[in-house]
N, C-alpha and C positions, 0 to 999 in steps of 0.2 A: 922590238915590240915595246920595250919600256920607253924608248924615245918617242914612238908613235903615240903612246898613251899620254906622255908628258905634253906633246904638241897639242893633242886634242883637248887636254885639260886647260891649256892656255887659251885655246879657241873658245872653250866653254866659259872661262872666266871673262873673256872679251865680250861674249854674247850677253852675259849677265850685266857687265859694265855698260853695254849699249842700252840695256833695258832699265838700268838704275835711275837715270834722271826722270824717266817716265814714272817709275814707281814712287819716287820722292814726291813729285807733283801730285800724283793721284792720292797718296797717303795723306799729304797735307790737306787736300780738299776734303777727303773723307773724314779725317779726324777733327779738323778745326773749323771747317765751313759747314759741311753737311752734318757732322757730329754723329755719324752712324756708319757701321761697316756694311758693305753690300751683303744681301742674303746669300748669294752664291759665292762667298769668299773662297771657300775651299776649291771650288771648280776653277775660279780665276787664278788662284795660286798654282794649281796643277797645270793649268793651261799655259801660264807664263813660263813655268819650268820646262814644259814640253817645247814651247817656242824657242827658248834659249838652247836647248839640246838640239832641236832641229836646225837652227841657224848655224850652230857650231859644226854639225855634221855636213850641212850644205856647203858652207864656206870651205871647210877642209877638203871636201870632195872635189870642189871646183879647182882648188889649188893643186891637188894631187893629180886629177884626171883631165879636166876640160881646159883649164887655162894654159897648161904647157903646150897642148896640141894647137889651141887657137893662136897663141903667140908665134909658134914656129911656122904655122901656115901663113900668117900675115907677113912675116919676114921673107918666106920663100916666094910668095906671090909678088912682093915688091921687087925681089931680085929677078923673077921670071920676066917681068916687063910686059905681060899680056893684059891689056886694058879690059878685054872682055871677061877673062877669067877672074880678074881682080874685082870687077864690078859685080859679077855673079856671086863671088864669095862674099862680098860686102852685103849684098841683098840677103843671101841665105843665112848668114850669121845674124843679121838684124831680125829676120823672121823667126828663126829657130830659138834665139834667146828670149824673144818677147812671148812666144807661145808658152814657154815654161816659166814665165815670170810670176812668182807667187802673188804679188800685189795685184796684178792684172786679173789673175784667176779669182781672187777674193772679190774684187770690185765687179767683175762680170757676173759672178753668181749672185751677188747682192742686187745688181740691176735687174737680173732675170726674175728674182723673187718679187721685188717691189713693183715691176712693170706687169706682173701677172703672167709672165711668159712671152709677152709680145717682143721684148728685147731678148733674143736668144743668146745665151752665154757663149756658146761655141762660135757662132758667127760674129759676135762682137769681138771676141778674141782674135778670130781670123782677120777681121777688118783692121784691127789695131796692129797685128803682126805684119800684115801686108804693107801697111803704111810705114812701119818702122824699117822693114826691108827696103822699101823704096827710098826712105830718108837716108839710110846709111849708104846706099849706092849713090844717091845724088850728092851727098856730102863728100864721098870719096872722089867722085868726078870733079867736084869743086877744087879739091886739093890738087888733083892732077892738072887741072887747067890754071890754077893759081888765081881764081877769082876772089875778090873780097867777100867775106861771109855776109856782111850786112845787107847786100843787095838781095840775096836769097831770102834771108830771114824777114826783112821788111816786106817783101812781096808776099811771103807766106802769111804774115800777120794781117796784111790787108785782105787776103783771101779768106782768112778765118772770120774776120769781121763781116765781110760781105755775105758769107755763107750763113752767118748767124741770123740774118734777116729772112732767110728762106727756110731754115731748119725748124722743125716743130719744137715748141717750148719744152716738151718732155725730154728732149735729147740734149739740149744745149749744155746744161751743167755737167752731164755725163761725158759729153764730148770734150769739154774743157778739162775735166778730171783725167780723161784717158791720156792726155799729153804728159801728165805727171807720173803716171804709174808704170810707164814703159821702161824707164831708165833707172835700174836699181842694182841689186846685188850681182845679178848675172851679167847684165848688159854693160854697165859702166866700164869695168876694167877691160873687157874685150874691145869695146868700141874706142875707148881712149887709147889703148895700145895700138890699135889699127891706125888711127889718125896721126898720132905723134910719130909712130914708126914710119909711116909714108912720108910725112913732112920732113923727117930727118934724113930719109934716103933719097929724096928728090932734090937735085941741085936748084938753088934759087928759092927754095921754100924756107920759111921761118917756123920752127916748131911751135913757138909761142903764139904766133898770129895765124898760121895755117893748120897746125896740128890739132888745136882745140876746135870745137864747133859741131862735131858729129853728134854729140849728145843733144845739142840744141835742135838739130834737124829731127832727131828721133822723138823729141818732145812736141814739135810743131805739127808735123804731118798727121798724127792721129786725130788732132782736133778737126782737121779738114775732112779726113776719111770717115770719121764717126758721124759727123753731121750729114754727110752724103748718105751713109747707111741709115740714119734716122729719117731722112726725107723719104727714102725708098720704103722702109718698114711702115712708117705711119701713113703713107699714101695707100698702102695695101691693106693695112689693118684699120681697126675702129678705135680711134683715140679715146672717144667718150667711154667706151666699155672698159678701156684700160684704167681710166681714172676711177671708175666704180670698183673694179677689182682691187686696185691699189688701196682705196679707202678701206675695203674689207680686210685686206691682208695686214695693213699697218695700223689697225684700230688700237692696238696696245703694243707695248715693247715686247711683252712675252711672246706674242704671236710671231713677230719677226724673228726673234731668237729661235723659236721652235722651228720655223721654216728653214732657217740657216742650218740648224743641226740635222734636220731631215735631209736637206740637200747634201750636207757633208756625208751622211751615211750612205747615200745612193751614188754620189759622184766621186768624192774624195777617197776612194779606196786605193789600194796599192797599185792595182792594174791601171787605174786612171792616171796616177803619177808617172808610171812607166811610159804611158802613152804621151804624156806632156813632155817628158825629157827626150823621147825618141827622136824628134826632129833634129835636135842639136847633135845627137850621136850620128844620125844618118848623114848630115851635112859634113861634119868633121871627118868621118871615116871615108866618105865618098871623095872629098877633095884630097885627103891624105894619100889614098891608095890609087885612085883613078887618074887624078889630074897631076898631082905632084909626083906620084909614083915612088913614094918612099914608105918603108915600113915604120910602124909606130915604135919609137924608142920607149923602153921601160914599160912594156905592155901590161905586165901583172899589176904594177902600181897604178896605171891608168884605169884598169878594170876595177880595182878597189875604190879608187876615187869616184868612179861613175856610180857604183853601188851606194857609196856614202851620200852622193848627191840625191839619189832616189829616196833613200831612207830619211835624209834630212828634210827634203821637200815635203814628204808625207807627214812627218812629225810636226813640221812648221804649220801646215794647213790645219791639222787636228787641234793643235794648241791655240791657233788663231781664233777659232770659233769658240773655244772654251774660255780664253782669257781676254784678248785685246778687244774684240767687238763688244762683249758684255760690259767691260769697264767704261768705254766711251759712251755707250747707250745709257748705262745706269747713272753716271755722273751728269750727263746731259738732262736726263729725266729729273734728277734731284735738284739741279740748279734752276731748271725751268719752273719747277714747282715752288721754289723759294721766291720767285718773282723779282729777283735782283739781277738785272741784265749785266750790270758791271762785273759781277762775279763770273758770268759766262764768258765775257770778253777777257777777263784776267786769266781764267783757266785756259782759254784758247791760246792766248799769248804765251803763257808759260810752257804749255805742252809743245807748241811750235818751236820755241827756242830750245827747250831741253832735248827734244828728239833730234833736232838738226845738229846741235853741237856734238852729239854722240854718233852721228851718222858716218859709218865706215867709208861709204862711197865718196862723201864730201871730203873726208880726211885724205883719201887717196888722191883726189883731184887737187886739193890744196897743196899737198907736198909736191906734186908734179908741177903745179903752177909756179911755186917758189923756185924750183929747180930750173925750169925752162926760162923763166923771166929773169934769171940771174939775180934773184933777191929783190927785184922791184916789188913783187907781190909777196907779202909775209903770210905764211900759211895760217897762223893763229888769228891774224887780223881778218883775213879772208873768211875763215870759218865763222868768226864773230859777226861780220857784216852779213853773211849769208843767213845765219841763224836769226839775226835781227829782222831781215827781210821776211823770212818765213813766219816769224812770230807776229809781225805787223799784218801780214797777209791773212793769216788764219783768224786773227782778232777782227780785222775788217770784214772778212768773209762771214764770220759769226754775226756781226752787226747787220750785214746785208740780209742774212737769213732771218734774224729776229725782226727786223723792220719790214721785211717782205718786199724789198726792192728787187727789180729785175737784174739778174746777174750780168747780162751782156753790157749794160751801161757801165758798170764798174770795169769790166774786162776791156772794153773798147777804150775807155779813158786811160787805163793802165798801159795798154799796148801803144797808144798814141804817145804817152810819155816816154816809153822805151825807145820808140823811133826817134823822138827829139833828142834824148840823151845820147843816142848812138852817134850823132853828128858832133857832139862835144866831148865824148869820152876818148881817152887815148887808145890808139889802135891795139896795143897789146892786151888791154883789159876787155875789149868787146867780145871776142870768142869765149873767154872764160866766164864773162857775165852771162852770156846766152846759155852756156853749159850749166851754170850754177842753178838755173831754174829746173833742170832735169835731175840733178843729183841729190836734191833735198828731199825727195819723196821716195822713201825706201819701203822695204818689206815690213819694217816696224812702224814707221810714221803713217803710211797710207791706211792701214786698217783702223788705227785709233782715230785719225782725223775724219775718215769716212764715217765711222761709227758716231763720232760727235755730231757731224752734220745731219745724219739720218735720225739720231736721237733727238736733236733739237726740232727737226721738221715734224717728227711724230708727235711731239708734245706741245707744240705751239699752235694754238687755234688758228685755222685758216691757212696752214701751210700744207703743201702736198709733198710727201717725201720724194716722189719721182721727179718733181720739178725743182723743189727747193733743197732737198737733202743732199744732192750732189753739188759740187762747185768749190768746196773748201780747198781741195787739192790744187785746183786751178789757181787760187789766190796764193797758195804756198809755192807754186812754180813761178808766178809772175813777179812777185815783189822782190825776190833775191836779185833779179836782173836789174831792177831799179836801184837797189842799195849798193850793189857791186859797181855799177857804172858811176854812181854818185861818189863812191869811195875813190874810184880811179880819177875822176875829175878833180876831187879835193886834193888827192895826193899830188897830182900834176901841178895844181895851183900852189901848194906849199913848196914844191920843188922849185918853181919859178921864183917864188918870194925869197927862198933861201939863196938862189943863184944871184938875185939882185943885190941882196945884202952883202954877199961875198965880193961881188964886182964893185 
């Protein structure tokens, strides 16, 4: 018991450490730039504390209960050699982990509020979850076939761009964002373990080149599926009435926050959280007992872990609405009122960099990348390069929002550069670069970045929160791919220069 408490306290310390860079940046801006404390400071502090406790419970529960089963299943299916069951397992794992993703739940509920209910939170989540299930299955099939990842990813980006010209403008930013909120605390470790495990167990596969990339698939397909969803929804609904409803709902910051809290009280109850986690449990136990036909080892510990996941997820969601969303919205409101756009861009840059450097999912991938690449990729350098990409992306996304430019022009140019860099980047860096776009947007980063975007859109004249408020997460997912591939190209160039000098 004492050992369990000690482990949990370490997890809690880690959660506060993850939040510390954000707190430092926020405190700096509130103290030295805005020179005022927010009115709801007590609520924000309590909310952040609840978020930290929720994250600690959530992560500890995953490690005790869900991760061991998921990892064992991946190994057993790789040994079993059945392509059908392996692909079905990949699909269901992708679907079930995405349905329970806290960041997706938060974004879906915000989208429902701001669209006046035309975008249904449940069906948006189902659409994204189906797309991730499809992505993980497709990515798993790619590993089995040994195909180069870039052909799949480039085809996907071209399809995203083409869809953009047909999708309603109200859905484009949200569709781009949905690709960034699917790969986080729950999804990344399970998906990464599945990909690297498969590549390691199949003869002729390279874990560094073939093992990474599943997260990139999970970030790409939601952008396509959500745009299709938007085309269907807006062709059936009345988009003009939605704009009118949205104008009414987001007339002031306080109304949006009230709507979010009302939504929390009616949706984010304990039974709702159990319903969100249930698909993961059903998938895991079904495959464990029916397909693999093995009993669950250490079942009591697994049950305790599952209960901790449920309680942690519930606490996280409650704290989210109390702490992180109000912070982003209030600072965005204050900076907009000051009329100094440079401060907005600086805040966006620092928040992007600080949250990414503390991102546990990125740390996990960076450590694995250094290990698999045999030291070619240094984890600290990779984390810095990814964080720099996120910071640049969010700052540029904020500029786009302030200037009122259309988001798809930026995204199209960005993806075009990604495609060009793919042909010049070394093979070992490409899958990791693609994955880096998905691991940077976490359960901590997403709410704050989304709140910043929505806060700016609410307080800048002529901006529509539904059209302009979403999209920052898409920038945060795109630019790390550019910076990581650029880093790979530069590293190879320096290596060749060094070899020439030695020769």
